C-alpha angles and dihedrals in degrees: 000000000000117000098190127057121251133192092268103042144008117255127242095267093051092047094048090049092047097049094035090055088047089058093046091049090048088054089050089053089053090053090053093047090051089052092049101041108030133068116254090244097053122109092233091053092050093045097049104029091047089069098046098100095043091048091050091052090049090052090049093051094043094050090051090050090045091050092052090048091048091052091049088053098038097118093043103046124108109266120257113260094225145350092259090053091050092048090047092054092047090051091050091051093047093050092048088056101038098046097057091037090058090048092051090049091051092046092053093042091053090063093237121131119246117213108164113190087359092297113127103233095170134348126239122248138216123246136035123347119253103251098195089057094048100042100072093052092043089054102038114015098087096038092047088050092053089048090051092051090048092050091048090054088050090047092054093043092052092049090051092045092051090049093052097044109082091203092058130073112258102238095171092070089059091061100032 
């Protein structure tokens, strides 16, 4: 079991972070689908949507951890197969940082407290909401989330396509 990445394959930590984040993001997708397709009073809505903010924070923290780990392994990692693949990965990372950041900004600007997992992250406040903090998330949070989910589907599809095409390098085996 190799902890660190090498030029041929990602290490155990990178793989656990990758697939673990995949599961957390899948859960986040389920929270969004519950919000879109179920009535606010339904048990499924309450069960899934009730975890949306905490899951977003978890994604934010995991992507920061993953970024630090990637930087620590930068000289060891398998090389990117192309410039579009590299830009796609950078875009995925940026969206996984920007989307929850916008949500945290909106949450604070709304004046409502945020206590994920029972941990007081920031208190609420009295008075009017702070519009400049809420506006970016109101405009972009949902659309950026849908873009992220679309890019993840494309990411998985490309890995599968490259695995099935004998003329292409199998990148899935490096992360599996």
